[in-house]
PDB file of all heavy atoms in Angstrom:
ATOM      1  N   MET A   1      -6.054  -7.088  -8.641  1.00  0.00           N
ATOM      2  CA  MET A   1      -5.408  -6.802  -7.344  1.00  0.00           C
ATOM      3  C   MET A   1      -4.634  -5.486  -7.392  1.00  0.00           C
ATOM      4  O   MET A   1      -4.689  -4.731  -6.484  1.00  0.00           O
ATOM      5  CB  MET A   1      -4.525  -7.949  -6.914  1.00  0.00           C
ATOM      6  CG  MET A   1      -3.990  -7.792  -5.517  1.00  0.00           C
ATOM      7  SD  MET A   1      -3.158  -9.285  -4.999  1.00  0.00           S
ATOM      8  CE  MET A   1      -2.177  -8.612  -3.699  1.00  0.00           C
ATOM      9  N   ALA A   2      -3.892  -5.333  -8.488  1.00  0.00           N
ATOM     10  CA  ALA A   2      -3.109  -4.105  -8.594  1.00  0.00           C
ATOM     11  C   ALA A   2      -4.034  -2.896  -8.578  1.00  0.00           C
ATOM     12  O   ALA A   2      -3.659  -1.844  -8.104  1.00  0.00           O
ATOM     13  CB  ALA A   2      -2.262  -4.129  -9.848  1.00  0.00           C
ATOM     14  N   LYS A   3      -5.193  -3.031  -9.203  1.00  0.00           N
ATOM     15  CA  LYS A   3      -6.105  -1.892  -9.227  1.00  0.00           C
ATOM     16  C   LYS A   3      -6.565  -1.504  -7.851  1.00  0.00           C
ATOM     17  O   LYS A   3      -6.643  -0.305  -7.527  1.00  0.00           O
ATOM     18  CB  LYS A   3      -7.323  -2.228 -10.122  1.00  0.00           C
ATOM     19  CG  LYS A   3      -8.164  -1.057 -10.485  1.00  0.00           C
ATOM     20  CD  LYS A   3      -8.995  -1.289 -11.711  1.00  0.00           C
ATOM     21  CE  LYS A   3      -9.557  -0.002 -12.190  1.00  0.00           C
ATOM     22  NZ  LYS A   3      -9.978  -0.022 -13.555  1.00  0.00           N
ATOM     23  N   ASN A   4      -6.850  -2.487  -7.002  1.00  0.00           N
ATOM     24  CA  ASN A   4      -7.251  -2.205  -5.618  1.00  0.00           C
ATOM     25  C   ASN A   4      -6.138  -1.456  -4.877  1.00  0.00           C
ATOM     26  O   ASN A   4      -6.380  -0.554  -4.116  1.00  0.00           O
ATOM     27  CB  ASN A   4      -7.593  -3.454  -4.868  1.00  0.00           C
ATOM     28  CG  ASN A   4      -8.994  -3.960  -5.219  1.00  0.00           C
ATOM     29  OD1 ASN A   4      -9.780  -3.234  -5.767  1.00  0.00           O
ATOM     30  ND2 ASN A   4      -9.280  -5.218  -4.893  1.00  0.00           N
ATOM     31  N   LYS A   5      -4.907  -1.895  -5.120  1.00  0.00           N
ATOM     32  CA  LYS A   5      -3.760  -1.248  -4.491  1.00  0.00           C
ATOM     33  C   LYS A   5      -3.657   0.199  -4.934  1.00  0.00           C
ATOM     34  O   LYS A   5      -3.448   1.084  -4.099  1.00  0.00           O
ATOM     35  CB  LYS A   5      -2.476  -2.031  -4.803  1.00  0.00           C
ATOM     36  CG  LYS A   5      -1.294  -1.532  -4.017  1.00  0.00           C
ATOM     37  CD  LYS A   5      -0.072  -2.412  -4.239  1.00  0.00           C
ATOM     38  CE  LYS A   5       1.090  -1.952  -3.412  1.00  0.00           C
ATOM     39  NZ  LYS A   5       2.287  -2.783  -3.623  1.00  0.00           N
ATOM     40  N   ILE A   6      -3.838   0.434  -6.210  1.00  0.00           N
ATOM     41  CA  ILE A   6      -3.755   1.801  -6.752  1.00  0.00           C
ATOM     42  C   ILE A   6      -4.893   2.654  -6.136  1.00  0.00           C
ATOM     43  O   ILE A   6      -4.669   3.777  -5.794  1.00  0.00           O
ATOM     44  CB  ILE A   6      -3.821   1.764  -8.301  1.00  0.00           C
ATOM     45  CG1 ILE A   6      -2.526   1.177  -8.849  1.00  0.00           C
ATOM     46  CG2 ILE A   6      -4.059   3.193  -8.847  1.00  0.00           C
ATOM     47  CD1 ILE A   6      -2.570   0.885 -10.330  1.00  0.00           C
ATOM     48  N   GLU A   7      -6.091   2.041  -6.040  1.00  0.00           N
ATOM     49  CA  GLU A   7      -7.204   2.790  -5.453  1.00  0.00           C
ATOM     50  C   GLU A   7      -6.932   3.149  -3.991  1.00  0.00           C
ATOM     51  O   GLU A   7      -7.221   4.252  -3.548  1.00  0.00           O
ATOM     52  CB  GLU A   7      -8.502   1.982  -5.555  1.00  0.00           C
ATOM     53  CG  GLU A   7      -9.069   1.925  -6.960  1.00  0.00           C
ATOM     54  CD  GLU A   7     -10.213   0.992  -7.117  1.00  0.00           C
ATOM     55  OE1 GLU A   7     -10.717   0.453  -6.094  1.00  0.00           O
ATOM     56  OE2 GLU A   7     -10.647   0.784  -8.282  1.00  0.00           O
ATOM     57  N   ARG A   8      -6.348   2.212  -3.236  1.00  0.00           N
ATOM     58  CA  ARG A   8      -6.016   2.498  -1.853  1.00  0.00           C
ATOM     59  C   ARG A   8      -4.957   3.627  -1.755  1.00  0.00           C
ATOM     60  O   ARG A   8      -5.085   4.501  -0.927  1.00  0.00           O
ATOM     61  CB  ARG A   8      -5.479   1.235  -1.151  1.00  0.00           C
ATOM     62  CG  ARG A   8      -6.590   0.339  -0.671  1.00  0.00           C
ATOM     63  CD  ARG A   8      -6.068  -0.625   0.413  1.00  0.00           C
ATOM     64  NE  ARG A   8      -4.855  -1.322   0.055  1.00  0.00           N
ATOM     65  CZ  ARG A   8      -4.823  -2.510  -0.548  1.00  0.00           C
ATOM     66  NH1 ARG A   8      -5.886  -3.098  -0.915  1.00  0.00           N
ATOM     67  NH2 ARG A   8      -3.624  -3.080  -0.836  1.00  0.00           N
ATOM     68  N   ILE A   9      -4.001   3.552  -2.635  1.00  0.00           N
ATOM     69  CA  ILE A   9      -2.955   4.592  -2.656  1.00  0.00           C
ATOM     70  C   ILE A   9      -3.584   5.931  -3.018  1.00  0.00           C
ATOM     71  O   ILE A   9      -3.279   6.963  -2.379  1.00  0.00           O
ATOM     72  CB  ILE A   9      -1.793   4.228  -3.636  1.00  0.00           C
ATOM     73  CG1 ILE A   9      -1.075   2.995  -3.098  1.00  0.00           C
ATOM     74  CG2 ILE A   9      -0.852   5.415  -3.857  1.00  0.00           C
ATOM     75  CD1 ILE A   9      -0.085   2.406  -4.096  1.00  0.00           C
ATOM     76  N   ASP A  10      -4.503   5.955  -4.022  1.00  0.00           N
ATOM     77  CA  ASP A  10      -5.161   7.189  -4.388  1.00  0.00           C
ATOM     78  C   ASP A  10      -5.963   7.758  -3.208  1.00  0.00           C
ATOM     79  O   ASP A  10      -5.939   8.959  -2.975  1.00  0.00           O
ATOM     80  CB  ASP A  10      -6.107   6.950  -5.565  1.00  0.00           C
ATOM     81  CG  ASP A  10      -5.372   6.949  -6.880  1.00  0.00           C
ATOM     82  OD1 ASP A  10      -4.229   7.422  -6.962  1.00  0.00           O
ATOM     83  OD2 ASP A  10      -5.947   6.434  -7.890  1.00  0.00           O
ATOM     84  N   GLN A  11      -6.624   6.902  -2.461  1.00  0.00           N
ATOM     85  CA  GLN A  11      -7.389   7.363  -1.287  1.00  0.00           C
ATOM     86  C   GLN A  11      -6.438   7.943  -0.240  1.00  0.00           C
ATOM     87  O   GLN A  11      -6.740   8.985   0.372  1.00  0.00           O
ATOM     88  CB  GLN A  11      -8.144   6.212  -0.677  1.00  0.00           C
ATOM     89  CG  GLN A  11      -9.358   5.770  -1.502  1.00  0.00           C
ATOM     90  CD  GLN A  11     -10.054   4.561  -0.977  1.00  0.00           C
ATOM     91  OE1 GLN A  11      -9.529   3.862  -0.067  1.00  0.00           O
ATOM     92  NE2 GLN A  11     -11.239   4.258  -1.479  1.00  0.00           N
ATOM     93  N   GLU A  12      -5.294   7.294  -0.055  1.00  0.00           N
ATOM     94  CA  GLU A  12      -4.306   7.783   0.922  1.00  0.00           C
ATOM     95  C   GLU A  12      -3.763   9.123   0.484  1.00  0.00           C
ATOM     96  O   GLU A  12      -3.578  10.022   1.301  1.00  0.00           O
ATOM     97  CB  GLU A  12      -3.188   6.761   1.056  1.00  0.00           C
ATOM     98  CG  GLU A  12      -2.312   6.949   2.262  1.00  0.00           C
ATOM     99  CD  GLU A  12      -3.042   6.706   3.579  1.00  0.00           C
ATOM    100  OE1 GLU A  12      -4.008   5.933   3.636  1.00  0.00           O
ATOM    101  OE2 GLU A  12      -2.628   7.362   4.577  1.00  0.00           O
ATOM    102  N   ILE A  13      -3.507   9.286  -0.835  1.00  0.00           N
ATOM    103  CA  ILE A  13      -3.037  10.576  -1.345  1.00  0.00           C
ATOM    104  C   ILE A  13      -4.054  11.662  -1.084  1.00  0.00           C
ATOM    105  O   ILE A  13      -3.690  12.751  -0.619  1.00  0.00           O
ATOM    106  CB  ILE A  13      -2.755  10.444  -2.869  1.00  0.00           C
ATOM    107  CG1 ILE A  13      -1.481   9.604  -3.117  1.00  0.00           C
ATOM    108  CG2 ILE A  13      -2.616  11.851  -3.532  1.00  0.00           C
ATOM    109  CD1 ILE A  13      -1.278   9.220  -4.542  1.00  0.00           C
ATOM    110  N   GLU A  14      -5.321  11.374  -1.335  1.00  0.00           N
ATOM    111  CA  GLU A  14      -6.380  12.320  -1.150  1.00  0.00           C
ATOM    112  C   GLU A  14      -6.443  12.770   0.324  1.00  0.00           C
ATOM    113  O   GLU A  14      -6.584  13.915   0.655  1.00  0.00           O
ATOM    114  CB  GLU A  14      -7.728  11.800  -1.629  1.00  0.00           C
ATOM    115  CG  GLU A  14      -8.830  12.795  -1.652  1.00  0.00           C
ATOM    116  CD  GLU A  14      -8.499  14.007  -2.502  1.00  0.00           C
ATOM    117  OE1 GLU A  14      -7.872  13.895  -3.561  1.00  0.00           O
ATOM    118  OE2 GLU A  14      -8.880  15.128  -2.081  1.00  0.00           O
ATOM    119  N   LYS A  15      -6.434  11.768   1.221  1.00  0.00           N
ATOM    120  CA  LYS A  15      -6.463  12.078   2.651  1.00  0.00           C
ATOM    121  C   LYS A  15      -5.287  12.913   3.091  1.00  0.00           C
ATOM    122  O   LYS A  15      -5.429  13.872   3.847  1.00  0.00           O
ATOM    123  CB  LYS A  15      -6.461  10.799   3.468  1.00  0.00           C
ATOM    124  CG  LYS A  15      -7.817  10.139   3.627  1.00  0.00           C
ATOM    125  CD  LYS A  15      -7.820   9.116   4.738  1.00  0.00           C
ATOM    126  CE  LYS A  15      -7.518   7.723   4.118  1.00  0.00           C
ATOM    127  NZ  LYS A  15      -7.541   6.645   5.115  1.00  0.00           N
ATOM    128  N   THR A  16      -4.106  12.622   2.548  1.00  0.00           N
ATOM    129  CA  THR A  16      -2.908  13.353   2.873  1.00  0.00           C
ATOM    130  C   THR A  16      -3.011  14.783   2.386  1.00  0.00           C
ATOM    131  O   THR A  16      -2.640  15.730   3.089  1.00  0.00           O
ATOM    132  CB  THR A  16      -1.667  12.655   2.314  1.00  0.00           C
ATOM    133  OG1 THR A  16      -1.633  11.313   2.817  1.00  0.00           O
ATOM    134  CG2 THR A  16      -0.415  13.385   2.712  1.00  0.00           C
ATOM    135  N   ARG A  17      -3.527  14.975   1.180  1.00  0.00           N
ATOM    136  CA  ARG A  17      -3.730  16.318   0.626  1.00  0.00           C
ATOM    137  C   ARG A  17      -4.657  17.129   1.473  1.00  0.00           C
ATOM    138  O   ARG A  17      -4.444  18.338   1.694  1.00  0.00           O
ATOM    139  CB  ARG A  17      -4.232  16.265  -0.816  1.00  0.00           C
ATOM    140  CG  ARG A  17      -3.178  15.851  -1.801  1.00  0.00           C
ATOM    141  CD  ARG A  17      -3.606  16.067  -3.233  1.00  0.00           C
ATOM    142  NE  ARG A  17      -2.518  15.812  -4.139  1.00  0.00           N
ATOM    143  CZ  ARG A  17      -2.580  15.074  -5.230  1.00  0.00           C
ATOM    144  NH1 ARG A  17      -3.735  14.536  -5.592  1.00  0.00           N
ATOM    145  NH2 ARG A  17      -1.534  14.910  -6.008  1.00  0.00           N
ATOM    146  N   GLU A  18      -5.705  16.495   1.947  1.00  0.00           N
ATOM    147  CA  GLU A  18      -6.677  17.211   2.834  1.00  0.00           C
ATOM    148  C   GLU A  18      -5.986  17.622   4.094  1.00  0.00           C
ATOM    149  O   GLU A  18      -6.198  18.734   4.600  1.00  0.00           O
ATOM    150  CB  GLU A  18      -7.881  16.312   3.098  1.00  0.00           C
ATOM    151  CG  GLU A  18      -8.810  16.127   1.893  1.00  0.00           C
ATOM    152  CD  GLU A  18      -9.896  15.107   2.141  1.00  0.00           C
ATOM    153  OE1 GLU A  18     -10.091  14.642   3.306  1.00  0.00           O
ATOM    154  OE2 GLU A  18     -10.564  14.713   1.150  1.00  0.00           O
ATOM    155  N   LYS A  19      -5.197  16.755   4.679  1.00  0.00           N
ATOM    156  CA  LYS A  19      -4.471  17.073   5.923  1.00  0.00           C
ATOM    157  C   LYS A  19      -3.537  18.233   5.684  1.00  0.00           C
ATOM    158  O   LYS A  19      -3.403  19.130   6.517  1.00  0.00           O
ATOM    159  CB  LYS A  19      -3.712  15.848   6.451  1.00  0.00           C
ATOM    160  CG  LYS A  19      -4.554  14.863   7.176  1.00  0.00           C
ATOM    161  CD  LYS A  19      -4.951  15.392   8.533  1.00  0.00           C
ATOM    162  CE  LYS A  19      -5.842  14.460   9.273  1.00  0.00           C
ATOM    163  NZ  LYS A  19      -6.529  15.066  10.382  1.00  0.00           N
ATOM    164  N   ILE A  20      -2.814  18.194   4.560  1.00  0.00           N
ATOM    165  CA  ILE A  20      -1.875  19.283   4.257  1.00  0.00           C
ATOM    166  C   ILE A  20      -2.646  20.600   4.176  1.00  0.00           C
ATOM    167  O   ILE A  20      -2.184  21.612   4.705  1.00  0.00           O
ATOM    168  CB  ILE A  20      -1.131  19.004   2.930  1.00  0.00           C
ATOM    169  CG1 ILE A  20      -0.138  17.841   3.113  1.00  0.00           C
ATOM    170  CG2 ILE A  20      -0.418  20.258   2.388  1.00  0.00           C
ATOM    171  CD1 ILE A  20       0.448  17.292   1.833  1.00  0.00           C
ATOM    172  N   ALA A  21      -3.785  20.608   3.493  1.00  0.00           N
ATOM    173  CA  ALA A  21      -4.584  21.807   3.382  1.00  0.00           C
ATOM    174  C   ALA A  21      -5.015  22.303   4.748  1.00  0.00           C
ATOM    175  O   ALA A  21      -4.970  23.501   5.025  1.00  0.00           O
ATOM    176  CB  ALA A  21      -5.829  21.573   2.491  1.00  0.00           C
ATOM    177  N   GLU A  22      -5.436  21.367   5.607  1.00  0.00           N
ATOM    178  CA  GLU A  22      -5.825  21.770   6.995  1.00  0.00           C
ATOM    179  C   GLU A  22      -4.666  22.391   7.727  1.00  0.00           C
ATOM    180  O   GLU A  22      -4.841  23.433   8.377  1.00  0.00           O
ATOM    181  CB  GLU A  22      -6.315  20.540   7.774  1.00  0.00           C
ATOM    182  CG  GLU A  22      -7.687  20.031   7.355  1.00  0.00           C
ATOM    183  CD  GLU A  22      -8.039  18.750   8.063  1.00  0.00           C
ATOM    184  OE1 GLU A  22      -7.582  18.521   9.218  1.00  0.00           O
ATOM    185  OE2 GLU A  22      -8.825  17.948   7.503  1.00  0.00           O
ATOM    186  N   TYR A  23      -3.525  21.747   7.634  1.00  0.00           N
ATOM    187  CA  TYR A  23      -2.340  22.259   8.360  1.00  0.00           C
ATOM    188  C   TYR A  23      -1.898  23.576   7.795  1.00  0.00           C
ATOM    189  O   TYR A  23      -1.430  24.449   8.554  1.00  0.00           O
ATOM    190  CB  TYR A  23      -1.188  21.240   8.322  1.00  0.00           C
ATOM    191  CG  TYR A  23      -1.386  20.102   9.295  1.00  0.00           C
ATOM    192  CD1 TYR A  23      -1.237  18.759   8.846  1.00  0.00           C
ATOM    193  CD2 TYR A  23      -1.702  20.314  10.646  1.00  0.00           C
ATOM    194  CE1 TYR A  23      -1.454  17.732   9.735  1.00  0.00           C
ATOM    195  CE2 TYR A  23      -1.911  19.269  11.498  1.00  0.00           C
ATOM    196  CZ  TYR A  23      -1.764  17.971  11.044  1.00  0.00           C
ATOM    197  OH  TYR A  23      -1.945  16.894  11.920  1.00  0.00           O
ATOM    198  N   GLN A  24      -2.011  23.778   6.496  1.00  0.00           N
ATOM    199  CA  GLN A  24      -1.634  25.075   5.906  1.00  0.00           C
ATOM    200  C   GLN A  24      -2.532  26.176   6.397  1.00  0.00           C
ATOM    201  O   GLN A  24      -2.069  27.274   6.731  1.00  0.00           O
ATOM    202  CB  GLN A  24      -1.657  24.991   4.379  1.00  0.00           C
ATOM    203  CG  GLN A  24      -0.502  24.264   3.788  1.00  0.00           C
ATOM    204  CD  GLN A  24      -0.592  24.130   2.287  1.00  0.00           C
ATOM    205  OE1 GLN A  24      -1.656  24.090   1.699  1.00  0.00           O
ATOM    206  NE2 GLN A  24       0.568  24.072   1.639  1.00  0.00           N
ATOM    207  N   GLU A  25      -3.816  25.886   6.527  1.00  0.00           N
ATOM    208  CA  GLU A  25      -4.794  26.852   7.032  1.00  0.00           C
ATOM    209  C   GLU A  25      -4.456  27.156   8.487  1.00  0.00           C
ATOM    210  O   GLU A  25      -4.471  28.318   8.924  1.00  0.00           O
ATOM    211  CB  GLU A  25      -6.206  26.299   6.878  1.00  0.00           C
ATOM    212  CG  GLU A  25      -7.276  27.304   7.037  1.00  0.00           C
ATOM    213  CD  GLU A  25      -7.198  28.458   6.076  1.00  0.00           C
ATOM    214  OE1 GLU A  25      -6.918  28.208   4.886  1.00  0.00           O
ATOM    215  OE2 GLU A  25      -7.434  29.610   6.475  1.00  0.00           O
ATOM    216  N   LYS A  26      -4.194  26.114   9.295  1.00  0.00           N
ATOM    217  CA  LYS A  26      -3.864  26.294  10.708  1.00  0.00           C
ATOM    218  C   LYS A  26      -2.580  27.126  10.840  1.00  0.00           C
ATOM    219  O   LYS A  26      -2.533  28.007  11.670  1.00  0.00           O
ATOM    220  CB  LYS A  26      -3.682  24.922  11.334  1.00  0.00           C
ATOM    221  CG  LYS A  26      -3.448  25.017  12.835  1.00  0.00           C
ATOM    222  CD  LYS A  26      -3.405  23.615  13.487  1.00  0.00           C
ATOM    223  CE  LYS A  26      -3.182  23.700  14.960  1.00  0.00           C
ATOM    224  NZ  LYS A  26      -3.227  22.415  15.611  1.00  0.00           N
ATOM    225  N   LEU A  27      -1.569  26.846  10.000  1.00  0.00           N
ATOM    226  CA  LEU A  27      -0.354  27.586  10.055  1.00  0.00           C
ATOM    227  C   LEU A  27      -0.551  29.037   9.710  1.00  0.00           C
ATOM    228  O   LEU A  27      -0.046  29.951  10.410  1.00  0.00           O
ATOM    229  CB  LEU A  27       0.637  26.960   9.022  1.00  0.00           C
ATOM    230  CG  LEU A  27       2.005  27.652   8.875  1.00  0.00           C
ATOM    231  CD1 LEU A  27       2.758  27.629  10.241  1.00  0.00           C
ATOM    232  CD2 LEU A  27       2.813  26.995   7.825  1.00  0.00           C
ATOM    233  N   LYS A  28      -1.398  29.320   8.714  1.00  0.00           N
ATOM    234  CA  LYS A  28      -1.699  30.708   8.368  1.00  0.00           C
ATOM    235  C   LYS A  28      -2.325  31.441   9.509  1.00  0.00           C
ATOM    236  O   LYS A  28      -1.969  32.578   9.824  1.00  0.00           O
ATOM    237  CB  LYS A  28      -2.617  30.698   7.141  1.00  0.00           C
ATOM    238  CG  LYS A  28      -2.526  31.949   6.282  1.00  0.00           C
ATOM    239  CD  LYS A  28      -3.089  31.669   4.875  1.00  0.00           C
ATOM    240  CE  LYS A  28      -4.597  31.739   4.846  1.00  0.00           C
ATOM    241  NZ  LYS A  28      -5.125  31.695   3.454  1.00  0.00           N
ATOM    242  N   THR A  29      -3.254  30.758  10.191  1.00  0.00           N
ATOM    243  CA  THR A  29      -3.938  31.389  11.332  1.00  0.00           C
ATOM    244  C   THR A  29      -2.965  31.664  12.464  1.00  0.00           C
ATOM    245  O   THR A  29      -2.963  32.731  13.056  1.00  0.00           O
ATOM    246  CB  THR A  29      -5.075  30.428  11.833  1.00  0.00           C
ATOM    247  OG1 THR A  29      -5.977  30.200  10.777  1.00  0.00           O
ATOM    248  CG2 THR A  29      -5.829  31.005  13.007  1.00  0.00           C
ATOM    249  N   LEU A  30      -2.126  30.678  12.767  1.00  0.00           N
ATOM    250  CA  LEU A  30      -1.124  30.866  13.855  1.00  0.00           C
ATOM    251  C   LEU A  30      -0.138  31.958  13.522  1.00  0.00           C
ATOM    252  O   LEU A  30       0.203  32.777  14.406  1.00  0.00           O
ATOM    253  CB  LEU A  30      -0.390  29.539  14.097  1.00  0.00           C
ATOM    254  CG  LEU A  30      -1.215  28.436  14.729  1.00  0.00           C
ATOM    255  CD1 LEU A  30      -0.433  27.089  14.677  1.00  0.00           C
ATOM    256  CD2 LEU A  30      -1.535  28.799  16.179  1.00  0.00           C
ATOM    257  N   GLU A  31       0.311  32.047  12.288  1.00  0.00           N
ATOM    258  CA  GLU A  31       1.211  33.096  11.906  1.00  0.00           C
ATOM    259  C   GLU A  31       0.522  34.479  12.022  1.00  0.00           C
ATOM    260  O   GLU A  31       1.178  35.454  12.452  1.00  0.00           O
ATOM    261  CB  GLU A  31       1.726  32.888  10.483  1.00  0.00           C
ATOM    262  CG  GLU A  31       2.734  31.765  10.392  1.00  0.00           C
ATOM    263  CD  GLU A  31       3.156  31.413   8.977  1.00  0.00           C
ATOM    264  OE1 GLU A  31       2.417  31.676   8.022  1.00  0.00           O
ATOM    265  OE2 GLU A  31       4.236  30.837   8.828  1.00  0.00           O
ATOM    266  N   ALA A  32      -0.728  34.562  11.683  1.00  0.00           N
ATOM    267  CA  ALA A  32      -1.466  35.838  11.823  1.00  0.00           C
ATOM    268  C   ALA A  32      -1.548  36.195  13.316  1.00  0.00           C
ATOM    269  O   ALA A  32      -1.387  37.359  13.665  1.00  0.00           O
ATOM    270  CB  ALA A  32      -2.864  35.695  11.211  1.00  0.00           C
ATOM    271  N   GLN A  33      -1.828  35.217  14.164  1.00  0.00           N
ATOM    272  CA  GLN A  33      -1.938  35.474  15.596  1.00  0.00           C
ATOM    273  C   GLN A  33      -0.595  35.983  16.134  1.00  0.00           C
ATOM    274  O   GLN A  33      -0.513  36.873  16.975  1.00  0.00           O
ATOM    275  CB  GLN A  33      -2.330  34.197  16.365  1.00  0.00           C
ATOM    276  CG  GLN A  33      -3.791  33.800  16.151  1.00  0.00           C
ATOM    277  CD  GLN A  33      -4.103  32.523  16.812  1.00  0.00           C
ATOM    278  OE1 GLN A  33      -3.302  31.883  17.437  1.00  0.00           O
ATOM    279  NE2 GLN A  33      -5.355  32.053  16.638  1.00  0.00           N
ATOM    280  N   LYS A  34       0.490  35.362  15.665  1.00  0.00           N
ATOM    281  CA  LYS A  34       1.836  35.773  16.117  1.00  0.00           C
ATOM    282  C   LYS A  34       2.116  37.201  15.731  1.00  0.00           C
ATOM    283  O   LYS A  34       2.625  37.992  16.501  1.00  0.00           O
ATOM    284  CB  LYS A  34       2.883  34.835  15.531  1.00  0.00           C
ATOM    285  CG  LYS A  34       4.305  35.173  15.971  1.00  0.00           C
ATOM    286  CD  LYS A  34       5.316  34.267  15.303  1.00  0.00           C
ATOM    287  CE  LYS A  34       6.712  34.733  15.677  1.00  0.00           C
ATOM    288  NZ  LYS A  34       7.736  34.058  14.925  1.00  0.00           N
ATOM    289  N   THR A  35       1.748  37.547  14.457  1.00  0.00           N
ATOM    290  CA  THR A  35       1.982  38.889  13.977  1.00  0.00           C
ATOM    291  C   THR A  35       1.207  39.905  14.817  1.00  0.00           C
ATOM    292  O   THR A  35       1.717  40.959  15.168  1.00  0.00           O
ATOM    293  CB  THR A  35       1.537  39.006  12.494  1.00  0.00           C
ATOM    294  OG1 THR A  35       2.268  38.037  11.752  1.00  0.00           O
ATOM    295  CG2 THR A  35       1.829  40.389  11.915  1.00  0.00           C
ATOM    296  N   GLU A  36      -0.050  39.577  15.165  1.00  0.00           N
ATOM    297  CA  GLU A  36      -0.861  40.439  15.983  1.00  0.00           C
ATOM    298  C   GLU A  36      -0.249  40.629  17.369  1.00  0.00           C
ATOM    299  O   GLU A  36      -0.316  41.719  17.941  1.00  0.00           O
ATOM    300  CB  GLU A  36      -2.259  39.910  16.098  1.00  0.00           C
ATOM    301  CG  GLU A  36      -3.093  40.016  14.808  1.00  0.00           C
ATOM    302  CD  GLU A  36      -4.446  39.355  14.922  1.00  0.00           C
ATOM    303  OE1 GLU A  36      -4.890  39.024  16.054  1.00  0.00           O
ATOM    304  OE2 GLU A  36      -5.044  39.086  13.865  1.00  0.00           O
ATOM    305  N   ALA A  37       0.346  39.558  17.911  1.00  0.00           N
ATOM    306  CA  ALA A  37       0.868  39.622  19.247  1.00  0.00           C
ATOM    307  C   ALA A  37       2.192  40.388  19.318  1.00  0.00           C
ATOM    308  O   ALA A  37       2.560  40.878  20.367  1.00  0.00           O
ATOM    309  CB  ALA A  37       1.086  38.182  19.768  1.00  0.00           C
ATOM    310  N   GLU A  38       2.881  40.582  18.208  1.00  0.00           N
ATOM    311  CA  GLU A  38       4.161  41.248  18.242  1.00  0.00           C
ATOM    312  C   GLU A  38       4.039  42.722  18.342  1.00  0.00           C
ATOM    313  O   GLU A  38       3.099  43.355  17.910  1.00  0.00           O
ATOM    314  CB  GLU A  38       5.004  40.865  17.006  1.00  0.00           C
ATOM    315  CG  GLU A  38       5.519  39.420  17.084  1.00  0.00           C
ATOM    316  CD  GLU A  38       6.211  38.989  15.784  1.00  0.00           C
ATOM    317  OE1 GLU A  38       5.936  39.575  14.734  1.00  0.00           O
ATOM    318  OE2 GLU A  38       6.997  38.055  15.885  1.00  0.00           O
TER     319      GLU A  38
END
């Protein structure tokens, strides 16, 4: 049972890391747009 819990946590960590990467990319794009607009 503990192994399943660890696997679920690992999956959640992976999903969270993917979201962070997406948001970092989005942030970079938005910052570039802001710089161009200034």
